[in-house]
C-alpha positions, -999 to 999 in steps of 0.1 A, spaced: -852 -799 672 -826 -777 690 -794 -765 674 -764 -783 690 -728 -771 694 -719 -795 666 -743 -776 644 -730 -742 653 -694 -755 648 -704 -768 614 -720 -735 604 -689 -716 616 -667 -739 597 -686 -734 563 -687 -697 569 -649 -694 576 -644 -713 543 -665 -687 525 -658 -654 542 -625 -639 553 -620 -628 589 -610 -595 600 -574 -608 608 -571 -624 574 -582 -591 558 -558 -571 578 -530 -593 570 -538 -593 533 -540 -555 534 -507 -551 553 -490 -572 526 -507 -554 497 -495 -520 511 -460 -533 517 -459 -543 479 -473 -510 469 -447 -491 491 -420 -511 473 -434 -504 438 -437 -466 446 -402 -466 459 -388 -483 429 -407 -460 406 -394 -428 425 -359 -443 424 -362 -449 385 -374 -413 380 -344 -399 398 -322 -420 378 -338 -409 346 -334 -372 357 -297 -378 363 -292 -394 330 -311 -367 313 -289 -341 329 -257 -360 319 -270 -362 284 -279 -326 282 -243 -316 296 -226 -339 271 -247 -324 243 -237 -289 254 -201 -297 255 -202 -313 222 -219 -282 206 -192 -259 221 -164 -281 207 -180 -284 174 -183 -246 168 
């Protein structure tokens, strides 16, 4: 009994349902890295904002100490 094209198509179909293709993986990887880039940028922005707020609070505390004396 020989393997027919229909058999090969069925095998390919079943394999494609089970395994991802290189293109599928590349697309997934790209989406993942885009999301990670966004998270890193947001974290960096948040860290900068925290630094600015800490500096403002320190300046206010310093001014309050000067006026309190």
